[in-house]
C-alpha positions in Angstrom: 16.4 27.5 2.6 17.5 25.2 -1.0 15.2 22.2 -1.9 16.1 19.3 -3.5 13.3 17.4 -4.8 14.5 13.7 -5.9 11.7 11.5 -7.9 12.4 7.7 -7.5 12.7 6.2 -10.3 9.8 3.4 -9.9 10.4 0.8 -8.2 12.9 1.9 -6.4 13.4 3.3 -2.3 16.8 5.4 -0.9 19.1 3.3 1.8 19.1 3.2 4.8 23.1 3.8 4.5 22.0 7.1 2.0 19.8 9.0 4.6 22.7 9.0 6.9 25.6 10.4 4.5 23.1 13.1 3.7 22.2 13.6 7.8 25.8 14.1 8.5 25.9 16.2 5.3 26.5 20.0 7.4 24.7 21.7 4.8 21.4 19.2 5.4 19.6 20.9 7.9 17.0 17.7 7.0 15.3 15.2 5.2 11.6 13.7 4.3 10.9 10.7 2.1 6.7 10.6 1.1 5.9 7.8 -1.2 8.6 8.3 -3.9 10.0 10.8 -3.4 13.3 12.6 -1.4 12.9 15.7 -0.3 16.1 17.5 1.0 16.4 20.6 2.8 19.4 23.2 2.5 19.7 25.7 5.3 21.8 27.7 1.4 23.9 27.3 -1.5 26.9 29.4 -2.1 28.8 29.4 -5.5 31.1 26.1 -4.4 30.1 22.5 -6.0 28.5 20.4 -3.9 27.9 16.8 -5.0 25.1 14.7 -3.6 25.2 11.3 -3.4 21.9 9.1 -3.3 22.0 5.2 -3.1 18.5 3.2 -4.4 17.8 -0.5 -3.6 15.2 -1.9 -6.3 12.7 -3.9 -4.7 10.6 -4.2 -7.4 11.3 -5.0 -10.8 9.8 -2.6 -13.2 9.9 -3.3 -17.2 10.3 0.2 -19.0 11.9 2.6 -16.7 11.0 6.0 -17.4 13.5 8.7 -16.7 12.5 11.0 -12.6 12.8 14.5 -11.6 15.4 16.3 -9.2 14.4 19.5 -9.3 16.3 22.2 -7.1 14.7 25.5 -5.5 15.1 28.5 -3.1 11.7 27.3 -0.3 10.6 31.1 -0.8 10.7 32.2 -3.9 9.8 28.7 -6.4 9.9 30.1 -9.7 13.4 29.6 -9.8 13.0 26.4 -10.5 15.5 24.7 -12.3 14.9 20.8 -12.9 17.3 17.5 -14.5 16.5 13.9 -14.7 17.5 11.1 -14.8 17.3 7.0 -16.2 19.7 4.4 -15.1 21.5 4.3 -11.7 24.9 2.8 -11.0 26.4 0.3 -8.9 
């Protein structure tokens, strides 16, 4: 099982539409939202490219917004962790 762990930017939440779009993907087994982190559980990944789009909504204005992380790792072997960062939100 693969986990995509998305830390949300400060002051943002994931929209319900975004959750619905993710839930409808056959590769997605489960989604958890805890505080400011979204966990997307996948059964497995292969060599085929996958794109996941999370729509965020700003609920609190935050100055000097810091980048947030996206971590991808195997649930059973978290040592192979891959981390990326994002800092902006497209419209």
